[in-house]
N, CA, C and O of each residue as an XYZ file, in Angstrom:
444
protein
N     -13.527    -23.022      7.205
C     -12.837    -23.847      8.222
C     -11.895    -24.684      7.485
O     -12.131    -25.106      6.353
N     -10.790    -24.927      8.158
C      -9.643    -25.685      7.608
C      -9.822    -27.218      7.914
O     -10.611    -27.641      8.759
N      -9.084    -27.928      7.211
C      -9.115    -29.451      7.323
C      -8.321    -29.974      8.528
O      -8.249    -31.169      8.815
N      -7.705    -28.936      9.241
C      -6.986    -29.295     10.520
C      -5.475    -29.405     10.238
O      -4.689    -29.563     11.172
N      -5.059    -29.324      8.951
C      -3.620    -29.404      8.674
C      -2.961    -28.026      9.026
O      -3.477    -26.964      8.677
N      -1.819    -28.099      9.720
C      -1.085    -26.962     10.085
C      -0.170    -26.542      8.949
O       0.466    -27.422      8.368
N      -0.054    -25.319      8.597
C       0.776    -24.945      7.512
C       2.211    -24.880      8.029
O       2.412    -24.787      9.240
N       3.199    -24.925      7.165
C       4.616    -24.787      7.510
C       4.964    -23.379      7.875
O       4.278    -22.429      7.498
N       6.032    -23.253      8.610
C       6.552    -21.883      8.931
C       6.879    -21.092      7.659
O       6.594    -19.900      7.544
N       7.500    -21.823      6.695
C       7.807    -21.134      5.433
C       6.506    -20.515      4.690
O       6.490    -19.390      4.191
N       5.502    -21.354      4.693
C       4.251    -20.933      4.089
C       3.675    -19.757      4.907
O       3.227    -18.752      4.355
N       3.703    -19.920      6.217
C       3.137    -18.839      7.053
C       3.811    -17.491      6.891
O       3.156    -16.449      6.943
N       5.158    -17.514      6.689
C       5.941    -16.299      6.626
C       6.028    -15.690      5.163
O       6.495    -14.572      4.943
N       5.563    -16.485      4.251
C       5.607    -15.983      2.810
C       4.579    -14.947      2.610
O       3.438    -15.107      3.043
N       4.944    -13.882      1.967
C       4.063    -12.786      1.660
C       2.772    -13.235      0.972
O       2.775    -14.014      0.019
N       1.695    -12.714      1.495
C       0.418    -13.052      0.707
C      -0.352    -11.818      0.467
O      -1.571    -11.863      0.631
N       0.230    -10.692      0.089
C      -0.502     -9.469     -0.117
C      -1.192     -9.531     -1.449
O      -0.651    -10.034     -2.434
N      -2.397     -9.011     -1.460
C      -3.180     -9.082     -2.732
C      -2.527     -8.063     -3.723
O      -2.023     -6.992     -3.385
N      -2.612     -8.569     -5.037
C      -2.095     -7.782     -6.166
C      -3.130     -7.783     -7.211
O      -4.011     -8.642     -7.249
N      -3.017     -6.735     -8.136
C      -3.890     -6.600     -9.235
C      -3.214     -5.626    -10.278
O      -2.396     -4.764     -9.958
N      -3.650     -5.865    -11.553
C      -3.241     -4.941    -12.562
C      -4.323     -3.786    -12.576
O      -5.515     -3.964    -12.324
N      -3.759     -2.620    -12.893
C      -4.595     -1.391    -12.814
C      -4.296     -0.565    -14.063
O      -3.130     -0.270    -14.321
N      -5.298     -0.182    -14.841
C      -5.181      0.638    -15.958
C      -5.231      2.076    -15.599
O      -6.249      2.555    -15.099
N      -4.077      2.844    -15.856
C      -3.992      4.224    -15.506
C      -4.451      4.900    -16.720
O      -3.750      4.782    -17.725
N      -5.546      5.605    -16.775
C      -6.000      6.372    -17.929
C      -4.958      7.254    -18.573
O      -4.344      8.119    -17.948
N      -4.787      6.984    -19.888
C      -3.778      7.861    -20.589
C      -2.351      7.343    -20.516
O      -1.500      7.804    -21.277
N      -2.043      6.346    -19.577
C      -0.692      5.960    -19.384
C      -0.421      4.459    -19.711
O       0.546      4.128    -20.397
N      -1.316      3.557    -19.192
C      -1.176      2.141    -19.453
C      -1.410      1.400    -18.146
O      -1.953      1.925    -17.174
N      -0.976      0.177    -18.182
C      -1.346     -0.768    -17.129
C      -0.084     -0.847    -16.203
O       1.047     -0.955    -16.676
N      -0.344     -0.787    -14.818
C       0.607     -1.037    -13.917
C       0.191     -2.179    -12.879
O      -0.983     -2.547    -12.832
N       1.090     -2.691    -12.114
C       0.775     -3.659    -11.159
C       0.865     -3.088     -9.783
O       1.857     -2.433     -9.462
N      -0.236     -3.325     -8.854
C      -0.382     -2.792     -7.598
C      -0.490     -3.885     -6.526
O      -0.939     -4.985     -6.848
N      -0.117     -3.646     -5.323
C      -0.357     -4.569     -4.248
C      -0.898     -3.850     -3.034
O      -0.708     -2.639     -2.921
N      -1.497     -4.468     -2.212
C      -1.930     -3.948     -0.874
C      -0.744     -3.748      0.019
O       0.292     -4.397     -0.127
N      -0.910     -2.851      0.936
C       0.120     -2.541      1.954
C       0.161     -3.643      3.065
O      -0.866     -4.223      3.416
N       1.299     -3.887      3.563
C       1.396     -4.896      4.671
C       1.080     -4.190      5.989
O       1.037     -2.960      6.018
N       0.871     -4.877      7.011
C       0.559     -4.240      8.423
C       1.719     -3.377      8.848
O       1.513     -2.307      9.421
N       2.997     -3.835      8.568
C       4.066     -2.885      8.870
C       4.024     -1.651      8.148
O       4.287     -0.596      8.725
N       3.699     -1.692      6.865
C       3.670     -0.463      6.062
C       2.494      0.437      6.496
O       2.598      1.662      6.423
N       1.425     -0.141      6.927
C       0.307      0.668      7.449
C       0.710      1.390      8.750
O       0.384      2.557      8.967
N       1.418      0.657      9.586
C       1.878      1.307     10.872
C       2.795      2.400     10.514
O       2.658      3.487     11.076
N       3.769      2.213      9.587
C       4.643      3.361      9.172
C       3.788      4.538      8.610
O       4.012      5.704      8.935
N       2.867      4.198      7.810
C       1.885      5.217      7.197
C       1.354      6.099      8.291
O       1.283      7.317      8.126
N       0.991      5.529      9.371
C       0.284      6.260     10.425
C       1.238      7.327     11.078
O       0.771      8.278     11.705
N       2.582      7.140     10.914
C       3.522      8.019     11.587
C       3.778      9.284     10.643
O       4.384     10.253     11.100
N       3.335      9.274      9.387
C       3.713     10.290      8.490
C       2.706     11.420      8.255
O       1.519     11.201      8.496
N       3.086     12.564      7.818
C       2.172     13.681      7.377
C       1.534     13.267      6.082
O       1.916     12.247      5.508
N       0.564     14.032      5.598
C      -0.294     13.728      4.463
C       0.677     13.445      3.224
O       0.554     12.408      2.573
N       1.568     14.328      2.947
C       2.448     14.184      1.791
C       3.236     12.931      1.964
O       3.335     12.200      0.979
N       3.830     12.571      3.117
C       4.652     11.404      3.286
C       3.751     10.149      3.170
O       4.186      9.122      2.649
N       2.563     10.234      3.634
C       1.589      9.016      3.460
C       1.320      8.688      2.083
O       1.337      7.512      1.722
N       1.046      9.730      1.200
C       0.809      9.459     -0.157
C       2.045      8.906     -0.879
O       1.936      7.968     -1.669
N       3.191      9.476     -0.612
C       4.372      8.943     -1.222
C       4.696      7.572     -0.808
O       5.041      6.743     -1.650
N       4.598      7.264      0.532
C       4.823      5.937      1.086
C       3.866      4.907      0.452
O       4.294      3.820      0.066
N       2.570      5.256      0.348
C       1.618      4.332     -0.139
C       1.915      3.980     -1.625
O       1.867      2.820     -2.035
N       2.216      5.015     -2.382
C       2.498      4.726     -3.841
C       3.840      4.047     -3.990
O       3.966      3.202     -4.876
N       4.838      4.342     -3.209
C       6.149      3.750     -3.398
C       6.004      2.207     -2.975
O       6.603      1.343     -3.615
N       5.261      1.917     -1.971
C       5.043      0.575     -1.480
C       4.086     -0.233     -2.358
O       4.309     -1.415     -2.622
N       2.987      0.446     -2.814
C       1.941     -0.217     -3.494
C       2.103     -0.399     -4.983
O       1.445     -1.267     -5.556
N       2.948      0.378     -5.642
C       3.114      0.207     -7.039
C       4.288     -0.915     -7.224
O       5.422     -0.676     -6.807
N       4.018     -1.956     -7.768
C       4.903     -3.145     -7.832
C       5.606     -2.982     -9.180
O       6.828     -3.125     -9.218
N       4.957     -2.709    -10.225
C       5.567     -2.632    -11.582
C       4.949     -1.431    -12.305
O       3.741     -1.449    -12.541
N       5.685     -0.417    -12.659
C       7.106     -0.377    -12.488
C       7.410     -0.044    -11.000
O       6.691      0.690    -10.323
N       8.520     -0.640    -10.563
C       9.015     -0.307     -9.077
C       9.561      1.066     -9.070
O      10.397      1.463     -9.882
N       9.025      1.812     -8.065
C       9.541      3.189     -7.894
C      10.033      3.387     -6.477
O       9.515      2.756     -5.557
N      11.021      4.249     -6.274
C      11.486      4.721     -4.987
C      10.571      5.890     -4.563
O       9.762      6.402     -5.336
N      10.738      6.245     -3.387
C       9.952      7.438     -2.874
C      10.342      8.667     -3.639
O       9.469      9.450     -4.011
N      11.605      8.874     -3.891
C      12.018     10.062     -4.752
C      11.442      9.972     -6.137
O      10.968     10.968     -6.684
N      11.477      8.797     -6.710
C      10.833      8.686     -8.015
C       9.286      8.970     -8.017
O       8.729      9.569     -8.937
N       8.686      8.517     -6.976
C       7.268      8.849     -6.757
C       7.009     10.402     -6.673
O       6.083     10.925     -7.294
N       7.839     11.079     -5.905
C       7.802     12.470     -5.885
C       7.895     13.142     -7.229
O       7.107     14.010     -7.606
N       8.925     12.676     -7.934
C       9.155     13.198     -9.310
C       8.001     12.988    -10.182
O       7.578     13.917    -10.870
N       7.428     11.749    -10.201
C       6.283     11.307    -11.035
C       5.123     12.204    -10.639
O       4.478     12.718    -11.553
N       4.815     12.429     -9.486
C       3.666     13.160     -9.055
C       3.670     14.628     -9.573
O       2.614     15.247     -9.710
N       4.862     15.159     -9.853
C       4.941     16.524    -10.416
C       4.678     16.610    -11.853
O       4.692     17.697    -12.430
N       4.413     15.386    -12.517
C       4.212     15.299    -13.983
C       2.848     14.960    -14.323
O       2.494     14.977    -15.502
N       1.990     14.631    -13.317
C       0.619     14.160    -13.641
C      -0.425     14.873    -12.810
O      -0.154     15.409    -11.736
N      -1.596     14.857    -13.339
C      -2.768     15.558    -12.681
C      -3.060     14.785    -11.358
O      -2.757     13.599    -11.235
N      -3.656     15.501    -10.387
C      -4.011     15.002     -9.138
C      -4.949     13.779     -9.206
O      -4.843     12.853     -8.402
N      -5.869     13.804    -10.186
C      -6.809     12.719    -10.362
C      -6.160     11.299    -10.523
O      -6.603     10.296     -9.966
N      -5.050     11.321    -11.354
C      -4.270     10.123    -11.682
C      -3.637      9.584    -10.316
O      -3.705      8.387    -10.036
N      -3.100     10.394     -9.588
C      -2.465      9.989     -8.341
C      -3.566      9.430     -7.352
O      -3.365      8.408     -6.697
N      -4.651     10.101     -7.286
C      -5.800      9.766     -6.466
C      -6.388      8.315     -6.838
O      -6.645      7.484     -5.967
N      -6.563      8.106     -8.111
C      -7.038      6.779     -8.586
C      -6.128      5.665     -8.236
O      -6.600      4.596     -7.846
N      -4.835      5.851     -8.352
C      -3.854      4.792     -8.038
C      -3.861      4.590     -6.538
O      -3.931      3.442     -6.099
N      -3.794      5.637     -5.718
C      -3.802      5.588     -4.317
C      -5.059      4.940     -3.802
O      -4.984      4.074     -2.931
N      -6.172      5.312     -4.289
C      -7.431      4.660     -3.893
C      -7.464      3.174     -4.130
O      -7.998      2.416     -3.319
N      -6.890      2.753     -5.246
C      -6.856      1.357     -5.531
C      -5.914      0.537     -4.631
O      -6.179     -0.619     -4.303
N      -4.834      1.169     -4.260
C      -3.845      0.524     -3.267
C      -4.554      0.418     -1.926
O      -4.440     -0.602     -1.247
N      -5.296      1.473     -1.528
C      -5.973      1.498     -0.261
C      -7.046      0.335     -0.258
O      -7.206     -0.389      0.725
N      -7.770      0.208     -1.433
C      -8.710     -0.872     -1.530
C      -8.048     -2.214     -1.375
O      -8.515     -3.038     -0.589
N      -6.996     -2.458     -2.083
C      -6.268     -3.758     -1.990
C      -5.773     -4.009     -0.539
O      -5.695     -5.142     -0.063
N      -5.456     -2.910      0.110
C      -4.981     -3.103      1.544
C      -6.105     -3.344      2.556
O      -5.865     -3.533      3.748
N      -7.353     -3.330      2.035
C      -8.495     -3.539      2.952
C      -8.555     -2.548      4.095
O      -8.899     -2.851      5.237
N      -8.169     -1.263      3.670
C      -8.164     -0.207      4.789
C      -9.521      0.577      4.719
O     -10.178      0.695      3.684
N      -9.827      1.041      5.800
C     -11.000      1.879      5.896
C     -10.635      3.103      6.707
O      -9.470      3.242      7.080
N     -11.555      3.993      7.001
C     -11.221      5.314      7.721
C     -10.710      5.085      9.163
O     -10.126      5.977      9.778
N     -10.953      3.833      9.692
C     -10.440      3.616     11.041
C      -9.055      2.990     11.054
O      -8.427      2.949     12.113
N      -8.538      2.490      9.905
C      -7.309      1.782      9.888
C      -6.040      2.697     10.313
O      -5.119      2.263     11.005
N      -6.103      3.896      9.857
C      -4.950      4.797     10.301
C      -4.956      5.009     11.770
O      -3.917      4.924     12.425
N      -6.106      5.282     12.297
C      -6.253      5.507     13.766
C      -5.831      4.216     14.591
O      -5.138      4.314     15.604
N      -6.275      3.040     14.115
C      -5.842      1.815     14.709
C      -4.352      1.613     14.653
O      -3.718      1.204     15.626
N      -3.803      1.910     13.484
C      -2.358      1.748     13.398
C      -1.574      2.713     14.295
O      -0.581      2.305     14.896
N      -1.982      3.948     14.400
C      -1.420      4.940     15.316
C      -1.492      4.427     16.747
O      -0.487      4.454     17.456
N      -2.665      3.959     17.190
C      -2.835      3.523     18.493
C      -1.959      2.279     18.813
O      -1.414      2.152     19.909
N      -1.851      1.424     17.874
C      -1.011      0.286     18.055
C       0.450      0.607     18.120
O       1.171     -0.021     18.896
N       0.924      1.545     17.353
C       2.203      2.078     17.449
C       2.515      2.684     18.648
O       3.582      2.429     19.205
N       1.652      3.515     19.147
C       1.796      4.203     20.477
C       1.935      3.234     21.586
O       2.769      3.412     22.474
N       1.132      2.203     21.561
C       1.084      1.172     22.602
C       2.431      0.450     22.706
O       2.872      0.076     23.793
N       3.077      0.261     21.536
C       4.384     -0.443     21.468
C       5.493      0.378     21.956
O       6.557     -0.172     22.241
N       5.333      1.739     22.088
C       6.443      2.615     22.545
C       6.697      2.436     23.993
O       7.585      3.082     24.549
């Protein structure tokens, strides 16, 4: 429960996505963050490959990668490495199996 103080607009609009450092076996430490609601809605519009690329490009904070760089990187590592990072981003995003369906329904309602 809050003390009744209302936060400022600037504080309300400031990004507050959870972040963490993640050790990639055999590679080193990277910085990850959870996906925003807008990114989850976009995720729901994509096919499987697009979802994975989008999740990694948005969720890997350091080193920062474009979607094209994510595609290039995925061709140089084993599937397990990609899955471990993707799973950690999904965990930071507080997503579960219903989240994609919820995002799709929300997007369809806005159309």
